[in-house]
N, C-alpha and C positions, 0 to 999 in steps of 0.2 A: 603726900610725897610727888615730886615730878621727875622725871626722867626722860633724857634725851639720847636713843639709840641710833644707833648706827652700827654697821657690820664689822666685826672684829676682823684683828690683822691678816690672820688665814680666812676668813668667814667660812669655819667650818667649827664643830663642837668643840676642839682642841684649842678654842679660845676660852672656854671656861675652865678655870684653874682646877688641876692636878686630875685632868683626863688625858688619856693618851690613847689611841686608835691603831692596830693594827688587823692585816690584812693579809689572806692569801687565796691564791684560785689556783682551780686544776683548768688546766686547758684543754684538756683531753674529754672531761667529764661535762664541761661547761656550768661550773659551780663554784663558789667559793665561802668563804668565811671573814665574817668581820668581829674584831673583839674590842670591846669599849673596855678599856681598863683604867683602875681609878689608882694613883698614887697611895691615898689612905680610904681605907672604909666607907662608901657613900650611902646617905639616907635613898632609898629607893620604894617605888612603888609602880603600880602597871594598871593600866584600862584595856581590856578587850572589847571590841564591838563585833569585828566580823563570825561569820557562823561556821568556819572551819580551822579554828587555830589550832597552830602547832608549838606548845610550850613545854618549859621544864623550871620547875621551883617558883612559877607566880605563886600559889597559894601561900608560900612563905611571907610575901611581901603585903597580904593584908595588914593592914595597922593593927588588928588584933592578935597577930602572931608574937611569937618571941623575938625573932630574928628581925632587927631594925636598920641592918646596914647590910650593903652587899661589896664583894672585890673586884668583880668585873661583869659584864652583861655581853651574851653572845648573839649576835644575829647570824643566821646560816642559810644555803640554799640546801636543796637535797631533801626535802621534808622530814619524814621522821630518822632518815640516817643522817641528816646534819645534826639531831641530838648529838650526836659522837663528838660534835666539835667541843661542846662544854663540857663533858669527863674529861676531854683534854686538858682543858681549860683547869678545871677542877684539881685534877691529878697533877698539875704541875705547880700549881699554887701551894697543895700542899705539900710537895717537897721542899718549897722554899721556906714553908714555917709560916704560909698565911692562910690567914681564915677565922672563923669562929672557934674560940678556945671552948672546948670541952674537955676540961681537967688537963692532961696532958696531949691531949689530941687537939688538932685542929681541923676546921670542916671549911672550904672554901665556900661561900655563899656566890654563884653564880647562875642566875635565871636566865633563861635563852628564850628565843624564838626563832622558828624556820619557815622559809617559803617552800612552795613547789616547784622545782624547777627540772623534773625527772622527764619532762616529755618535751625538753627545748631541742632536742637533735643532740646532744653532747654523748658521748658513750658512758651508759650506765652497767657496763658489764664488769662490774668490780667484786663477782662472785661471794665470798662468803665476808669479805672485809670492805667496808667504802672507806673511802680516802679523808672521811671527815676527823678522825681524830689525829690525823697528820696535819690536814690543813687546821686545827684549831691551836696545835701546838705550834706550828709555823705563823701562825695570827699573832698569837700571844709574843713571840720572840721579835716579831717585827715592831711592837706597839711603839709608835714615835709621834710628835706633833703634826707632822705632816704625813698627807695620808691623800691618795688618787680617788678621785671620784670618775661616774660612768660606769663602764665595765670592770668593776672590781669588787674583791671581796665578795658579802652574802649579794651583790648586785650584779655580778658577774652574768650570771644566765637568766636575769630575770626581763620580762616583758610587762609592758606598761600598755594595754589595749592592743592597738594595731602596730605600736612600737617596741623598740627595743626598751626595754627600760633598764636600772641601773642603783649605784650608790649615788646619793646626794647628802649635801648637808650644807649646813649654813647660821650663822649666828648674830646675836646681838647685843651690844654691850653700852652703857651707860657710861655718862661721863664721871658720876660718883663710884662706878667700879661694879656695878651689877652685870653680871653674863650670864647670857643664856643662849643657848647654842640646841641643834638638831642633829641627828645622823638618820637616813633612813634609808633602806632596802625595797624598792618601789618594784612589784610585782602585781599589780592590778587585774582585776577581770575588766574594769571600767578604762575610761581614757584621759590621760592627763592635757589634751588637747581638745579644744574645743571643734568640735565636728563643722568641716567647713571652712576651716579658719587656719591658720599660723600662729594664733596665741594659744598659751597655757590658759585653763582656767585659772592659774595663781598670776597671769598676767600682773593686774593690781600691787601684788605686793614684792616685786622686783626691785631690787636694790643695787646700784652699782655695777649694772647690765651684767648679773651675774646669771642671767638667761639669754644673754646676746642681744639686750636692747629688743623687749619683746613688742610688735605690733600693736596698735591699740586695734580691737576687733571690729572690721569693717562694715557690719550687719548684725540685725538680730538674729539670734539663734531660733532655730527650729529643733524647739524640744522634741517633737516625735521622731525626725529623724536624728536629733542627738541621742533619744535613747534606743536607737536599734545601731548607732554606730558603735557600740562597743563592741559587739560582737560581729558585725558584718552582714547579720542576718535579723528578721523580726525576734523581738522577744520570746515569741511561743514556741521558738522552734531552737532553745538554747543547748548549746553542744557542751557545755564545761559541765565537769561534776565537782562536787562539794572538795574543798581541798584543793584545786589544782592552782591558786591562785597565791595570794597574801602579800600585804603591805605591811612591814614591821620598824619599828624604828625609837629612837632612845631621845628626848629630852634633858638636858641637864642644866642648872643653874649653879651657879656658886653661894647664893643667897643659903643661909641656914633654915632649913624647912624640918618640919616634923614628917613623920611617914604618913600621915594625914593630909599633911597639907601636901606633901608631894602627890598624894593620889589626887587630890583636886586636881593638882597641876596636870597630872597624867589626863584626866578627865576631859578638862578644857584643851588640852591640845591635838583631841580628836580631831578638834574643830580643824585642823589643818589638813588632814585629810580631807575633810567635806568641801573645802577650798580649792581644792588642785587637784580632786578626782571626781568624776562622775560616771556611772553611778557608783557607791563608795558602802562599806559595810555590808555587803551581799553574802547570800549563804555561800558562795564557791571562795569568799575571801576568810581569812583570819586576823583582821588587822588588829596589831598589838602595836599599844605605845608604853614604853616603860618613861618613868621619870625619877630623874638623881638629882641629889643634893651633894655638894661637895662642901658646904658650910664656911666655906674662907670669907664670907661676907656677912654683914648683917644681923651680927649676934644680938646688937640691941635694939634693934627695932622693935616698936611697941605695936606698929599700927599694922597688925598680922593680914587681917582680911585685905586691905587696899595692897599690899606685898603681894600676897597669893595670887589675887585678881590681875594683877600689872603682870608677874610671872607668865601666869596661865594665859592669857592675852599674847604676849610676845611670842611665848613658845609656841602657840599657835601658827603664828604668821612664820616664824623659823622653820615650823615643820613643813608648810605649803612652799616655802621656796626651796626646802631641799628638796621636795617631791619634785617639782620642776626640774631644780637644777640634775638629778637624778638621771633624768630622761634627756634634757639638753646634753649632758657631756655622755652621755652613752654612745658608742659605734656599732655599726650594724653587725650583728652573728647570727650567720645560719639564713633564715629565710624573713629575719624580724629587721627591718629599714630603720636606720637611725633618723630621729627628729631633725637634725641638722641637715642631712643628705636629702630631705622631703622640703625642708621649711626655711632651708638656711639662707635662701635669697630673700627672703623677705624680713629677714632682724635687720637693726639698726646697726649694728657691730659688724663689720666683715672682717 
């Protein structure tokens, strides 16, 4: 099979059929929630590579487990408190009669992942009740085809190495109807920008000036300096603690995949992090990628291995682009500078 891919009309994960995204932020706490909502239950799987993940209901996505479809996926700031957002989505979907049928009951399947933004300078003095249940409900209610990038949703309070992190998304669609997209909240220990350069690590994958028209790197990278740049100090004097970061994302396709095939796509898509963040999958990150299949295309395709290989390859590229877009679109917050404030003058698109 041959596919000619280009960014979708929105260049967001919502270019994939039957997906909407809703987001909500707490501008006092400097945190937020993103909900990826499926119009119909989607086949889903997950791959976790970071050393300090924060997740909910991910074990159910193992291909050997009973449930093979999900109703929504939640990405949230707030570390363990952010898991409350998935409770809100679960509660609300159940009240609407949505969920896995168990007799007369309905149990919504809402896998979730959280990132750490508790020390970003926002007011976290919420006492006995965190804001994340309300943020999850607000994000669910806001689900639509169009959504903001940068300081939005789960990426509102994120950081990416020395720069402000954010919420990124990208898509690739083929002329014969295959759709692939990604959404990611970028909150990495590592950096998305080449040390001593204005270029993102993901600069070779840019499409349609989505990263501002990336400059070609002007000199070779000093990898010893690059290894130190992500903390601003030598690696033997780290101040980060496990769980203080994490990049979390979802890749999706409209191709009809099985749960096992979706898991392979999630595994391959993790390369998108490796192409766009250095270092990645560290002991201080909980890097997680969900993969979802809405199943509206390709039911009769017999060349399964070729299809999964192609989707995984493009999904990794989409995820790399989404990482860079999340940082590119972010604006400064607190002490964290925005990428464009530092490097904007070197971009080709003004």
